[in-house]
C-alpha angles and dihedrals in degrees: 000000000000144000117253108219111184126191119197152117125276123239115275114228090191098059100018096241109157123233112277132201110210101176138014129194122189109191118180120264085238087082092064097107093041091050091050094049091046093048094239101110105161098233089054090057096062111119095014119124125245088252092054094044092047089057091048091049091049091050090047091053090049091050093048091050093045095049100024097152093056091051094044088055087063094056116114117256091244089056091230096144112024129186091240091053091048094049091049093049094048094047098042102035119008103043093047090047091051092048091051092047106036095156099050116100136219100254100178143008 
């Protein structure tokens, strides 16, 4: 099972543009405890802008690197969802996406 974190733009009643999802991320539920400790629990991201979420992701990466052992202790026994994988995904994909799309919003998680 996984979270479905969608980034997009709401519909515009003024011009008639429909709502649009521009990016989806589906991290495993195995990250739950890591997300909570890093203050990036998906449900708490709903409504935040790409700019806001990018800052949160950056802080989360910094926290995971600074206290790596504490975060590694939260990894699932089957290692499906490791801290190193999460850091890599945030640094290489999510933070750059948020920087490139500062006005989009998290529309679902």
